[in-house]
C-alpha positions in Angstrom: -86.0 -20.9 145.2 -83.9 -22.5 142.3 -81.7 -25.5 142.7 -78.0 -24.8 143.0 -77.2 -26.0 139.5 -80.0 -23.8 138.1 -78.8 -20.8 140.1 -75.3 -21.3 138.7 -76.6 -21.2 135.2 -78.7 -18.1 136.0 -75.9 -16.2 137.6 -73.6 -17.0 134.7 -76.2 -15.6 132.4 -76.5 -12.5 134.5 -72.7 -11.8 134.2 -72.9 -12.2 130.4 -76.0 -10.0 129.9 -76.9 -6.7 131.5 -79.9 -6.7 133.9 -83.1 -5.4 132.5 -83.9 -1.7 133.0 -87.1 0.1 133.5 -86.7 1.9 130.2 -89.0 0.5 127.5 -88.6 0.9 123.7 -90.5 3.7 122.2 -94.0 2.4 121.2 -94.2 1.8 117.4 -97.3 2.7 115.5 -98.4 -0.6 113.8 -101.5 -2.6 113.1 -102.9 -4.2 116.2 -101.7 -7.8 116.3 -103.9 -10.6 117.7 -103.8 -14.4 117.6 -106.3 -17.1 116.9 -105.5 -20.3 118.7 -107.2 -23.4 117.3 -107.4 -26.8 118.9 -106.7 -30.0 117.0 -109.9 -32.0 117.2 -108.1 -35.2 117.6 -106.2 -34.0 120.6 -108.9 -32.0 122.4 -112.4 -33.3 122.1 -113.9 -32.3 125.4 -114.6 -28.8 126.6 -111.3 -27.2 127.7 -110.7 -25.6 131.1 -107.3 -24.1 131.7 -105.0 -21.4 130.4 -104.0 -20.6 126.8 -100.8 -18.9 126.0 -99.0 -17.2 123.1 -95.3 -17.1 123.8 -92.7 -15.2 121.9 -88.9 -15.4 121.6 -86.3 -13.3 119.9 -84.1 -16.2 118.9 -85.1 -19.2 116.8 -82.8 -21.7 118.4 -85.2 -22.6 121.1 -89.0 -23.0 121.1 -90.7 -20.1 122.9 -92.3 -22.6 125.3 -88.9 -23.8 126.4 -87.5 -20.3 126.6 -90.5 -19.0 128.7 -90.0 -21.8 131.3 -86.2 -21.3 131.7 -84.6 -19.4 134.5 -83.2 -17.1 131.8 -86.7 -15.7 131.7 -86.3 -14.4 135.2 -83.7 -11.8 134.2 -84.2 -11.5 130.5 -88.0 -11.9 130.0 -89.5 -12.3 126.5 -93.2 -11.6 125.8 -95.9 -13.9 127.1 -99.7 -13.4 126.7 -102.3 -15.6 128.3 -106.0 -16.0 129.2 -107.7 -18.5 131.5 -111.0 -20.1 130.4 -113.6 -22.6 131.6 -115.5 -25.1 129.5 -114.2 -23.6 126.2 -115.6 -25.3 123.1 -112.5 -26.5 121.3 -114.2 -26.2 118.0 -114.2 -22.4 118.5 -110.9 -20.5 117.9 -109.5 -18.9 121.1 -108.6 -15.2 120.8 -105.5 -13.7 122.4 -105.8 -10.0 121.9 -105.3 -6.7 123.8 -107.4 -8.1 126.7 -104.9 -10.9 127.5 -102.6 -10.8 130.5 -99.2 -9.8 129.4 -95.5 -9.2 130.3 -93.3 -7.4 129.7 -95.1 -5.8 126.7 -98.7 -5.2 125.7 -99.4 -6.5 122.2 -99.5 -2.9 120.9 -96.0 -2.2 122.3 -94.2 -5.2 120.9 -90.9 -4.1 119.3 -91.0 -4.1 115.5 -88.8 -7.0 114.8 -88.8 -10.7 113.9 -90.3 -13.0 116.6 -90.6 -16.8 117.0 -94.2 -17.4 118.1 -95.9 -20.4 119.6 -99.2 -21.2 121.3 -99.7 -23.5 124.3 -102.7 -24.9 126.2 -101.9 -26.1 129.7 -103.5 -29.5 130.6 -101.1 -31.2 133.0 -102.5 -31.0 136.5 -99.4 -32.1 138.4 -96.5 -30.1 137.0 -95.9 -26.3 137.3 -94.5 -25.3 133.9 -97.0 -24.6 131.1 -96.2 -26.1 127.7 -93.6 -28.7 128.9 -95.7 -31.0 131.1 -96.8 -34.3 129.6 -100.3 -33.8 128.1 -99.9 -30.1 127.4 -100.7 -28.9 123.9 -98.5 -26.7 121.7 -98.3 -25.4 118.2 -95.5 -25.4 115.6 -93.3 -22.3 116.0 -93.9 -19.7 113.3 -92.0 -16.6 112.5 -93.7 -13.2 112.7 -92.0 -10.1 111.4 -93.7 -7.1 112.8 -91.7 -4.8 110.6 -93.7 -6.2 107.6 -96.9 -7.2 109.4 -99.9 -6.1 107.5 -102.6 -6.7 110.1 -105.2 -9.3 110.7 -105.1 -12.2 113.2 -102.3 -14.7 113.3 -103.4 -18.3 113.5 -101.7 -20.8 115.7 -102.9 -24.5 115.6 -102.4 -26.6 118.7 -101.4 -29.8 116.9 -98.8 -31.3 119.2 -98.9 -32.9 122.6 -96.0 -33.1 125.1 -95.1 -36.7 125.5 -94.0 -38.4 128.7 -90.2 -38.8 128.6 -88.9 -42.4 128.6 -87.1 -43.4 131.8 -83.4 -42.7 131.7 -81.3 -45.9 131.1 -78.9 -45.8 134.0 -78.1 -48.9 136.1 -77.2 -46.7 139.0 -80.5 -44.8 139.1 -83.8 -46.3 140.1 -87.2 -44.7 140.0 -89.7 -45.6 142.8 -93.3 -44.5 142.0 -96.7 -45.2 143.5 -100.3 -44.0 143.4 -100.7 -42.0 146.7 -103.9 -43.0 148.5 -103.8 -39.8 150.6 -103.2 -37.4 147.7 -105.7 -39.2 145.4 -108.4 -38.9 148.1 -107.6 -35.2 148.5 -107.8 -34.4 144.8 -110.5 -36.9 143.9 -108.3 -38.4 141.1 -105.3 -40.6 140.8 -102.1 -38.7 142.0 -98.7 -40.3 141.9 -95.6 -39.7 144.0 -92.1 -40.7 143.0 -88.5 -40.6 144.0 -85.2 -41.1 142.1 -82.7 -43.2 144.0 -78.9 -43.3 143.3 -77.9 -46.9 144.0 -74.5 -47.5 145.7 -71.8 -49.3 143.8 -72.4 -53.1 144.0 -76.1 -52.7 144.8 -78.2 -55.7 143.7 -81.9 -56.6 144.0 -81.1 -59.7 145.9 -78.7 -58.2 148.4 -79.4 -58.5 152.1 -77.2 -55.5 152.8 -78.9 -52.4 154.3 -78.0 -48.8 153.8 -78.6 -45.5 155.7 -80.9 -43.2 153.6 -80.3 -39.6 152.8 -83.4 -37.8 151.3 -82.2 -34.8 149.3 -84.9 -32.2 148.5 -84.3 -30.2 145.3 -84.7 -26.5 145.0 -87.5 -24.8 143.1 -88.0 -26.3 139.7 -85.8 -29.3 140.4 -86.6 -32.8 139.3 -84.6 -35.9 138.4 -81.0 -35.6 139.6 -77.9 -36.4 137.5 -75.3 -38.7 138.9 -72.6 -36.4 137.5 -74.0 -33.5 139.5 -74.1 -35.6 142.7 -70.5 -36.6 142.3 -69.5 -33.0 142.0 -71.5 -31.9 145.0 -69.9 -34.5 147.2 -66.4 -34.1 145.6 -66.8 -37.7 144.3 -66.5 -39.0 147.8 -66.5 -42.8 148.1 -68.8 -42.4 151.1 -71.6 -41.7 148.6 -71.5 -45.4 147.8 -72.3 -46.2 151.4 -75.8 -44.5 151.4 -79.0 -44.6 149.5 -79.2 -41.1 148.0 -82.9 -40.3 147.3 -84.3 -37.3 145.5 -88.1 -37.2 145.9 -90.1 -35.3 143.4 -91.1 -32.0 144.9 -93.0 -30.5 142.0 -96.8 -30.0 141.8 -99.2 -27.9 139.7 -98.7 -24.9 141.9 -94.9 -25.0 142.1 -92.9 -26.7 144.9 -95.0 -28.3 147.6 -92.1 -28.3 150.1 -93.5 -31.5 151.7 -95.8 -29.5 153.9 -99.5 -30.5 154.4 -101.5 -27.6 153.0 -105.1 -26.6 152.2 -104.2 -26.3 148.5 -101.6 -28.9 147.7 -102.9 -31.6 150.0 -101.2 -33.8 152.6 -97.8 -33.8 150.9 -95.7 -34.3 154.1 -97.9 -37.1 155.4 -97.9 -38.8 152.0 -94.2 -38.6 151.8 -93.4 -39.9 155.3 -96.2 -42.5 155.6 -96.4 -43.8 152.0 -93.3 -43.0 149.9 -90.5 -43.3 152.4 -91.5 -46.9 153.5 -91.8 -48.0 149.8 -88.4 -46.5 148.9 -86.6 -48.1 151.8 -88.3 -51.5 151.4 -87.6 -51.5 147.6 -84.0 -50.3 147.7 -82.7 -52.0 150.9 -82.8 -48.9 153.1 -82.3 -49.3 156.8 -86.0 -48.8 157.4 -85.2 -47.1 160.7 -85.5 -43.5 161.8 -82.1 -43.9 163.4 -80.5 -44.1 160.0 -82.8 -41.8 158.0 -81.7 -38.2 157.2 -82.9 -35.2 155.2 -81.2 -32.4 153.4 -81.8 -29.9 150.7 -81.0 -26.4 149.4 -83.1 -23.3 148.9 -86.8 -24.5 148.7 -85.3 -27.9 149.5 -83.5 -26.4 152.5 -86.9 -25.1 153.8 -88.4 -28.5 153.1 -85.8 -30.5 154.9 -86.0 -28.3 158.0 -89.8 -28.5 157.9 -89.8 -32.3 157.7 -87.4 -32.6 160.6 -89.4 -30.4 162.9 -92.8 -31.7 161.8 -91.7 -35.3 162.0 -89.0 -35.2 164.6 -89.1 -38.9 165.3 -89.0 -39.9 161.6 -85.5 -38.4 160.8 -82.2 -38.5 162.7 -80.7 -35.3 161.3 -81.3 -32.4 159.0 -78.8 -30.4 156.9 -80.8 -27.4 155.6 -78.8 -25.2 153.2 -79.7 -21.7 152.2 -83.4 -22.3 153.1 -86.3 -20.2 151.9 -87.6 -17.8 154.7 -87.6 -19.6 158.0 -88.8 -16.5 159.9 -91.6 -14.5 158.4 -90.4 -11.3 160.1 -87.8 -11.3 157.4 -89.4 -12.7 154.2 -86.6 -11.6 151.8 -86.2 -8.4 154.0 -90.0 -8.0 154.4 -91.7 -8.2 157.8 -95.0 -9.9 156.8 -96.4 -9.2 160.3 -95.7 -5.5 160.2 -98.6 -3.1 159.8 -98.7 -1.7 156.3 -96.2 -4.2 154.9 -95.7 -4.0 151.2 -93.9 -6.5 148.9 -93.1 -3.9 146.2 -92.0 -0.8 148.3 -90.2 -0.4 151.5 -91.0 2.2 154.2 -89.2 4.9 152.3 -91.1 4.1 149.1 -88.1 2.6 147.4 -88.5 -0.5 145.2 -87.8 -3.8 146.8 -85.2 -6.1 145.2 -85.8 -9.8 144.9 -82.5 -11.0 143.5 -79.0 -9.6 143.6 -75.4 -10.5 142.8 -73.5 -9.1 145.8 -74.8 -5.5 145.9 -76.1 -5.4 142.3 -79.8 -5.8 142.0 -80.8 -8.2 139.2 -84.6 -8.5 139.7 -87.1 -6.3 141.4 -90.0 -7.8 143.3 -92.8 -6.0 141.4 -91.4 -7.0 138.0 -91.0 -10.6 139.0 -94.5 -10.9 140.5 -96.1 -9.4 137.4 -94.1 -11.7 135.0 -95.0 -14.7 137.1 -98.8 -13.8 137.1 -99.0 -14.1 133.3 -97.7 -17.7 133.4 -100.4 -18.6 136.0 -100.0 -21.1 139.0 -96.6 -22.7 139.3 -94.3 -19.7 139.9 -92.2 -19.2 143.0 -94.3 -16.5 144.7 -97.6 -18.2 144.1 -96.0 -21.4 145.2 -95.5 -19.9 148.7 -99.2 -18.9 148.7 -100.2 -22.3 147.6 -98.4 -23.9 150.6 -98.9 -21.3 153.3 -102.3 -19.7 152.5 -105.8 -21.0 153.2 -108.1 -22.0 150.4 -110.0 -18.9 149.3 -113.0 -18.1 147.2 -113.4 -20.2 144.1 -111.0 -22.7 145.5 -107.8 -20.7 144.9 -105.2 -19.9 147.5 -105.7 -16.6 149.3 -103.2 -14.1 148.0 -100.7 -12.7 150.4 -100.4 -9.4 148.6 -102.1 -7.4 146.0 -100.4 -7.9 142.6 -101.1 -4.3 141.5 -100.0 -2.4 144.6 -97.9 -4.9 146.5 -99.9 -4.3 149.7 -99.8 -7.3 152.1 -103.0 -8.6 153.6 -102.6 -8.6 157.4 -105.2 -11.3 157.7 -103.5 -13.7 155.3 -100.1 -13.0 156.8 -101.5 -13.9 160.2 -102.7 -17.2 158.9 -99.2 -18.0 157.7 -98.0 -18.3 161.3 -98.7 -22.1 161.1 -95.8 -22.4 158.7 -93.4 -19.9 160.3 -90.6 -22.3 161.4 -89.1 -19.9 164.0 -92.6 -19.4 165.5 -93.4 -23.1 165.6 -90.1 -23.9 167.4 -90.7 -21.1 170.0 -94.3 -22.2 170.7 -93.6 -25.9 170.9 -90.0 -26.0 172.2 -90.7 -27.9 175.4 -91.9 -30.9 173.3 -89.7 -30.4 170.3 -86.4 -29.4 171.9 -85.5 -32.9 173.3 -86.5 -34.6 170.0 -84.3 -32.2 167.9 -81.2 -32.4 170.0 -78.2 -32.8 167.7 -80.3 -32.9 164.6 -80.4 -29.4 163.2 -77.7 -28.1 160.9 -78.5 -24.9 159.0 -76.3 -22.8 156.7 -77.0 -19.6 154.8 -74.7 -17.3 152.8 -73.8 -13.8 154.0 -74.8 -12.4 150.6 -77.6 -14.8 149.6 -78.8 -13.9 146.1 -82.4 -14.0 147.2 -81.9 -12.1 150.6 -82.6 -15.2 152.7 -79.8 -14.7 155.2 -81.8 -12.3 157.3 -84.4 -14.9 158.3 -81.6 -17.5 159.0 -80.0 -15.0 161.4 -83.2 -14.4 163.2 -83.7 -18.2 163.6 -80.2 -18.5 164.9 -80.9 -15.9 167.6 -84.2 -17.6 168.5 -82.6 -21.1 168.8 -79.8 -19.7 171.0 -82.4 -18.2 173.4 -84.2 -21.5 173.5 -81.0 -23.2 174.5 -80.9 -25.4 171.4 -77.6 -27.1 170.3 -78.6 -26.4 166.6 -75.6 -25.7 164.4 -76.6 -22.5 162.4 -73.9 -20.9 160.3 -73.9 -17.7 158.2 -71.1 -18.4 155.7 -69.0 -15.3 155.2 -69.0 -14.0 151.6 -71.2 -16.8 150.3 -74.2 -16.5 148.1 -77.2 -18.9 147.4 -75.3 -22.1 147.0 -73.0 -23.2 149.8 -73.6 -27.0 150.2 -70.5 -28.0 148.3 -67.4 -29.9 149.0 -66.3 -30.2 152.6 -69.7 -29.5 154.2 -71.4 -32.2 152.1 -68.6 -34.7 152.8 -68.8 -34.0 156.5 -72.5 -34.7 156.4 -71.8 -38.1 154.7 -69.2 -38.9 157.3 -71.7 -38.3 160.1 -74.4 -40.5 158.4 -72.0 -43.4 157.5 -70.2 -43.2 160.9 -73.4 -43.6 162.9 -74.6 -46.5 160.7 -71.3 -48.4 160.9 -71.2 -48.0 164.7 -74.3 -50.3 164.7 -73.5 -52.3 161.5 -69.8 -52.5 161.0 -68.7 -52.6 157.4 -67.8 -56.2 156.2 -64.1 -56.9 156.3 -62.3 -56.9 152.9 -61.6 -60.3 151.6 
């Protein structure tokens, strides 16, 4: 699920704009619009395999490819059309017509108004958002007025390539990057992993001083952190300058890999713990000791942090998991995946299932979200779950948990997900895990989580209590999807710094 900052922007938007309704504009009789997408010969010389898009936006202030990849698209979707292809001859125009996947309108139902239109060809194999990953192709934005459209195909030329962004110039931020042997072997090509490190005040390359390390996993879609955001999150606590604050990159082609080893995303957890963590701590003067290594995160990062702690219990000395994605698959956003006849779109009474709310007001329905995500292809939140938890299916794609047309859950696929059900793993392996996790688990969820995640946290709390765990699991009264602010974050820092200074007292002031 989204990072806290992204969620805040999204919820603000939801207050300012009414949620979408099921009512669609009356279809307008007009010539059938279609698009011819052409490749620039200088940019695409080899046969193309991937997905081609035509993206539309009502406003001209942002390119459609930017708009389509924003969280605004979740609640106020604008039209996207796409087709996948294999070994396409780039000298041949690619046709986007009535046969293309689409949401929320078919081409024949587009409202008769002015649209900003742009084509995209996805080429980046390591990032989840089409049209914004380095190497992706895109066209100039053109204006199409359907009120005066006279018919015939509209040509869009893929003449631009997304460039790699230059590293941010900030003496307090350091990027640690490496080619992962484990992931490169899995994918059969060079795959890099990276992390962004906030350096404490006074940090120097030559310093012999060591620091405890806090790995903070971002929510869905998160990437490089901003120092200003960190300062706000920790109430500008001076304790932040006594730790290495590390944000590892959690993105992959299929979404958020949550640092779990999987059939589809590869050995992400192993590559992180065995390859990237040692490099970060050696390079940045980390303590290089599990006694002073911790992990935290919110939303998808909350699930990731808890997964890392229970999967590698000897590698981390504490986990603060905030508003985690489902930690008990008996309540997967209110859906019991193991129940016979489970359905993602409809409950037992046949009512639509919500996916996002603000208190009691539904903002997004599961079916609408799933269908919008499918048009964009791999990289969306729901498919990201399948990429992590599912086995590799026919054609090398992850097995789908549910039918995208009917919402029906596959009982066989749901059963295979048990290996990632955190509650189930803890129950089945508690005799071995319990002693190693003593004092290390801190989990918080909001009473009114915007994505209905509190139910799974409650079930996990009950399970841990029955196991006799000393885990600190709190359901925060009145809170939504974003609770790791202020006092809770500072308390976490106090614990980390306190344990470190017991062993390595801070130098006396001159």
